[in-house]
Steps between C-alpha positions, in 0.01 A plus 500: 500500500437280197739238632308474825163477328617226265712327768765427239720207597867496401733200478845634595801270457836638617788303653663806658329487839552868587385628162208259496377613841534867403310445175222308672460765770499779242240325284284433804530866601375589149190287550604177326478152649854368436626146567880462514691181410881456491528259207323398181375165623317647799372779278358254247326294770344819637393605149313172452318537832404868484338743260754774430451818299869550421838326537819691587786254452871530568697333219792359703341269757595157639315175416311662211611827337257776410498429127415134559233598751359749251481229234323264742253772596433577133415131444222539757390859439578687179347829616640575846746793495863414576778743595858370519751648745867447425851635549571409139481773240596297193276534196498122464350460847244773441397336170478164678264646757274652238503180292364316802220754510615760752296818526797692636863453600669706771875496561646541848552733670156657463278715716196340657293793375607416144392139546157605629454747213578228248266258678221757503543567128472130418213435741312803368504340154418150625246578772361828377181327390434397862440861602206684355628741235393863510283573194485880534739746659403862558824697480428862585270619219577195286323165480723206408322193360761228550322238289449726198833676562327837462572822689206744505464863610173666407437433131865420428606135479852363460560140401812377680744242372526177696825602671367847579194337655702243697731770636211729594328209679814446709527871575134508606544191717787682676343847482653761731780262594816387323473253214838327500670516157614140523154374588350680200773374267474139615120508488455660157828455313603175679866611499646806675785563255617844387299510177174404670565762768539767229185372333307536826622859535353571155164355604502705820547813285207392280275450804592845631387648167174305510427626852624860469148639445447464877768716668437331835640170368874438515726205426819578687841334476619371838879496466650154523163337568232550238191711438213643701156578353355790700125540452160475660407136445190284506424163349209281395 
């Protein structure tokens, strides 16, 4: 797993003891190294002592609330990803979180799987450079040059758009398994709203047309989950 290889360290601040313990155990089960603190002051002290890859902060905490903690963290590190967790669903609070510099904002109740998907999308953007990118994918009879964004089969070449290329890279990275819709949307379109979801469907259709010359290649819809690229794969 990428998380295990990178040993990504998460600062988790949540004053609900039961929820905090469940989140920490779930993150650890997913391969993250998660430190849990019940209030903002302890969280800030831990942040200053340790090198974290991401902060997951509850907004309503004693001693120092999540927004204040986020501001303090931003004074020290302007780049570290921050996700706020809150029971509040007011636009004003969401705007406040993003003004501080939040990368995402999740309202309670939420599924732990959703949290991890959102974390993975953010970390893929932030830490993607730490893993060696694949330059060439061999997809069935096609060769996909990811740097040039060119799909080649025999003498035929197709220049892909940036979004087509980014989406095909994700499909190749998850070849023959499910690429979660939300992960793709958060990685490429940043936001998983309705219009971006429809846009992604259009790009999936375009990729199917680009790849239709090889009948052994399929991009299937997986109902309620995402897409699966089915093909013989190799990479350079």
